[in-house]
C-alpha angles and dihedrals in degrees: 000000000000120000116179089339097307118124118232113195117203112242094241090055090050091060092048092048090049092051090050091050093241097128121087111226118234108272097036114112092016098305123145119268119214115188125233092248092057091046090051089050091051090050090050089053088056103262109152113239092233091056096057105114137144135185134212106237110189112239093012133093125213107251091219094191090062092061109113146140114293119202112333100329108347131111133242133180142159129236116209134203134183116288094040094286115154140178127201122224123194139175123189142158115270143069137270132209144163088269094050095044099082093038099055116077120241109249112272093357109168093233108036093193091049123118118279119212115211131200116177117208139156092289098050128267124341106207133191132191122164110315094341133083137179147174120236123194128184122221129175101308097338142080125217119201133185115190140173147144113285088234090057103045135011129227093252092058092047090049093048091051093047091052089060102047110149139177123245130199142061125326099060093279098133112121097030120133127230 
């Protein structure tokens, strides 16, 4: 299923692709690697297995210790770069649409009630509020967001990272898109 240009691979197909060796494990091609112990810890915190995703953000490293439950069963983490730059990554249950885009605050925006500019493209929605911007992409029953200060990360880097979203965890699901 394609939603706003983002592939959604049915779970049954993921298993078949994994058996055929057609999925790229996290860490290959520069992706982030999250160990099985950390994944087990996230699951113990309450993160749902189908909401375990990471991105590869050029110039940034996943700050694995920041990975934690977000909301009731989602995931959040920070990616860090030299000079104190950081980008927030979050996955949660829900949906996203053109109508919801301007109503939902950009993560960590200084003024939560401030206006949100929205620009839909093939990756999802590029959103701006104050000095922060983010991409939001809708999957089947979940939303993935990648957000940072404009001074810390540019739109091209956010877009590149969002184009490489992949699942982590057991069951051969590494490499799957939103």
